C-alpha positions as CSV (number, residue, x, y, z in Angstrom):
1,M,104.6,82.6,114.5
2,R,102.7,80.6,112.4
3,I,100.9,82.3,109.0
4,L,97.9,80.9,107.3
5,I,97.5,81.3,103.6
6,A,94.5,81.4,101.6
7,N,93.3,82.7,98.5
8,D,90.0,83.1,96.0
9,D,91.4,81.8,93.1
10,G,91.5,78.1,94.5
11,I,94.3,75.8,95.9
12,Y,96.0,75.5,92.5
13,S,96.5,79.1,91.4
14,P,100.4,79.8,90.8
15,G,99.7,83.3,93.2
16,I,99.2,81.2,96.3
17,L,102.5,79.0,95.4
18,A,104.5,82.3,94.8
19,L,103.7,83.6,98.6
20,A,104.0,80.3,100.0
21,E,107.3,80.2,98.7
22,I,108.4,83.6,100.3
23,A,106.5,83.6,103.7
24,P,108.7,80.6,105.2
25,R,111.7,83.0,105.7
26,F,109.4,84.6,108.4
27,C,107.7,81.4,110.0
28,A,105.9,78.3,109.8
29,V,103.0,78.3,106.7
30,R,100.1,76.2,106.1
31,I,98.0,76.7,102.9
32,V,93.8,76.5,103.4
33,A,92.2,77.3,100.2
34,P,89.2,76.7,98.0
35,D,89.0,73.7,95.7
36,V,87.7,75.8,93.0
37,E,88.3,79.7,91.8
38,Q,86.1,81.8,94.1
39,S,86.7,85.2,92.6
40,S,84.4,88.0,93.8
41,A,82.9,85.5,96.3
42,G,82.9,88.4,98.9
43,H,82.8,87.5,102.7
44,A,80.3,85.0,101.8
45,I,79.9,82.1,104.7
46,P,77.2,79.0,103.5
47,G,75.9,78.4,106.9
48,W,73.7,76.1,105.2
49,R,75.6,73.2,104.2
50,P,79.0,71.4,105.9
51,L,82.6,71.8,104.4
52,T,84.9,69.5,103.6
53,Y,88.9,70.0,104.5
54,K,90.9,67.7,102.7
55,R,94.6,67.7,102.8
56,T,96.0,68.6,99.7
57,P,100.0,69.0,99.5
58,I,101.8,71.4,97.1
59,K,105.1,70.7,96.9
60,N,106.5,70.8,99.8
61,F,103.9,72.7,101.6
62,E,101.2,71.3,104.2
63,A,98.2,72.1,102.3
64,Y,94.2,71.9,102.5
65,R,91.3,72.3,100.2
66,V,88.0,73.4,101.1
67,N,84.8,73.4,99.1
68,G,83.8,76.8,100.2
69,T,84.7,80.3,100.4
70,P,88.0,82.3,101.0
71,A,86.4,83.4,104.5
72,D,85.4,79.4,104.9
73,C,89.0,78.8,104.3
74,V,90.2,80.9,107.1
75,V,87.7,79.8,109.6
76,L,88.5,76.0,109.0
77,G,92.2,76.6,108.7
78,V,92.4,78.8,111.8
79,H,90.4,75.9,113.6
80,N,92.4,73.0,112.5
81,W,96.0,74.2,113.0
82,G,95.2,76.2,116.3
83,K,97.3,79.1,117.0
84,V,97.6,81.4,113.8
85,D,99.4,84.8,114.2
86,V,98.9,85.9,110.6
87,V,96.8,85.5,107.5
88,L,97.9,86.1,104.4
89,S,95.5,86.0,101.7
90,G,96.5,85.8,97.5
91,I,98.5,86.8,95.7
92,N,95.6,87.4,93.8
93,L,95.3,87.3,89.9
94,G,93.7,90.7,89.0
95,S,93.7,94.0,91.0
96,N,91.7,94.3,94.3
97,L,91.5,98.6,94.0
98,G,89.1,100.9,95.1
99,N,85.6,99.6,95.1
100,S,86.7,96.3,94.1
101,I,87.6,96.1,98.2
102,W,83.8,95.6,98.9
103,H,83.4,92.4,96.7
104,S,86.8,90.6,97.0
105,G,87.1,87.8,98.1
106,T,90.9,87.9,98.9
107,V,90.2,91.4,101.1
108,A,87.7,88.8,102.4
109,A,89.9,86.6,103.6
110,A,92.0,89.3,105.2
111,K,88.9,90.6,107.0
112,Q,87.7,87.3,108.2
113,A,91.3,87.2,110.1
114,T,90.7,90.5,111.8
115,L,87.5,89.0,112.8
116,L,89.3,86.1,114.5
117,E,91.4,88.7,116.2
118,L,94.2,88.2,113.9
119,R,95.9,90.2,111.7
120,G,95.1,89.6,107.7
121,I,96.7,91.0,104.8
122,A,95.4,90.9,101.4
123,L,97.9,91.0,98.2
124,S,97.1,90.9,94.5
125,M,98.7,91.8,91.0
126,P,97.1,93.2,87.9
127,A,96.1,90.3,85.8
128,T,97.2,91.8,82.4
129,Q,99.6,88.9,81.6
130,E,98.7,85.1,80.8
131,E,101.6,84.2,82.5
132,P,102.3,86.5,85.6
133,N,105.6,87.2,86.3
134,F,106.5,86.7,90.3
135,D,109.8,86.2,90.0
136,M,109.9,90.5,89.3
137,L,107.6,90.9,92.4
138,H,109.9,88.8,94.8
139,G,112.0,91.5,96.1
140,A,108.8,93.8,96.7
141,I,106.8,90.8,98.2
142,D,109.6,90.2,100.7
143,R,109.7,94.0,101.7
144,V,106.1,94.7,102.0
145,L,106.1,91.4,104.5
146,E,109.3,92.8,106.5
147,I,107.7,95.8,106.9
148,L,104.0,94.8,108.1
149,F,105.2,91.8,110.0
150,K,107.1,94.5,112.5
151,D,104.1,96.4,113.4
152,P,101.6,94.6,115.4
153,Q,99.7,97.8,115.2
154,L,97.9,97.3,111.5
155,K,95.7,94.8,111.8
156,L,94.0,95.0,108.5
157,I,96.4,95.7,105.0
158,N,95.7,95.7,101.3
159,V,98.7,95.2,99.2
160,N,98.5,95.8,95.6
161,F,101.5,95.5,93.2
162,P,101.8,97.5,89.8
163,D,102.4,95.0,86.6
164,V,106.0,96.4,86.1
165,E,109.1,96.5,87.9
166,S,107.9,98.2,91.0
167,K,109.4,101.9,92.1
168,G,109.1,101.6,95.9
169,L,106.4,101.6,98.3
170,R,103.5,103.9,99.1
171,W,100.7,104.1,102.2
172,T,97.7,104.7,100.4
173,R,94.0,105.6,100.7
174,Q,91.0,103.5,99.2
175,S,90.3,104.7,96.0
176,V,86.5,105.5,95.7
177,R,84.8,106.2,92.3
178,H,81.1,106.0,90.6
179,Y,80.7,104.2,87.8
180,N,78.0,104.2,85.1
181,G,76.6,100.6,85.9
182,K,76.0,100.0,82.1
183,V,74.1,96.7,81.6
184,V,75.0,95.0,78.1
185,P,72.0,92.9,77.0
186,G,72.6,89.6,74.6
187,E,72.1,86.1,73.6
188,D,73.4,82.6,73.8
189,P,74.3,80.1,70.7
190,M,70.6,78.8,71.7
191,G,68.9,82.0,71.5
192,R,68.1,82.5,75.2
193,K,68.8,86.3,76.7
194,H,71.8,87.0,78.8
195,F,73.2,90.0,80.4
196,W,76.7,91.5,80.9
197,F,77.6,94.1,83.8
198,S,79.8,96.6,82.2
199,V,81.3,99.5,84.4
200,A,83.2,102.4,83.6
201,P,84.4,105.5,85.8
202,I,82.9,108.6,85.7
203,E,85.3,110.3,88.0
204,G,89.4,109.8,87.2
205,T,92.1,108.8,89.8
206,E,92.3,110.5,92.6
207,A,96.5,111.2,93.4
208,G,97.3,109.4,96.9
209,T,95.0,106.8,96.3
210,D,95.4,103.2,96.1
211,R,94.6,103.3,92.5
212,W,97.2,106.1,91.6
213,A,100.2,104.7,93.0
214,V,99.7,101.1,91.0
215,E,98.9,103.2,87.8
216,Q,102.8,105.3,89.1
217,G,104.3,102.1,89.2
218,Y,104.3,101.6,92.9
219,V,103.3,98.7,94.9
220,S,100.1,100.5,97.1
221,M,99.6,99.4,100.8
222,T,96.3,100.3,102.5
223,P,95.4,100.1,106.1
224,L,91.6,99.0,106.1
225,R,89.2,98.8,109.1
226,I,86.2,96.4,109.8
227,D,84.0,99.2,111.3
228,L,82.2,100.8,108.3
229,T,80.6,103.8,110.7
230,A,80.4,107.1,108.8
231,E,81.5,109.2,112.0
232,K,80.8,112.5,110.6
233,D,77.3,111.7,109.9
234,L,76.8,110.1,113.1
235,A,77.8,112.9,115.0
236,A,76.0,115.1,112.6
237,V,72.7,113.2,113.1
238,A,73.4,113.0,117.1
239,R,73.6,116.7,116.9
């Protein structure tokens, strides 16, 4: 089995190295990641310019950097390596819970894997400390990969770790909340106007969701799917 590791934090992120150091226990590993940070890039694929694929060894790992998005990295990584079985995306420095799945570059890399008929697993942790404690997560990461690799029916999974030693693992659903969408205007030192997007949740955290699990100190594992069809609405309008 071959594992391709990507991310949206960039080729030199400590999170991608932490994941690469654990994954070889299961099979062969190659890293393909953006040359610069692409956080919140979503599933963008720039079809208007060519991409580069440059060898960039990291420690003892075969690694390449791409001047593109996380999804680009998966496409080029699979094309240049050949037979890939699983794409691991992360470990992202920042949680990807609830609505953030929509714009997450980390999750987009895992989604791109499923579009190529591969398995995709996104892994994220909170960015609450200047120096992330990956050693604390080592056992949980190993356990998550062991569980997910054993079940080939799980094609797309979003995994989020707490920022404390986890109490265990939980299968969860995506947290869906509404936000106030507040826009905060301001000025830069030159007097030019700019704007910040400031969002605060309107609803609380619902039990059984990914956000709830992480807030309770558990590792959240959420099965996702590419098909966004609202089945109930479709059935209703069809009637």
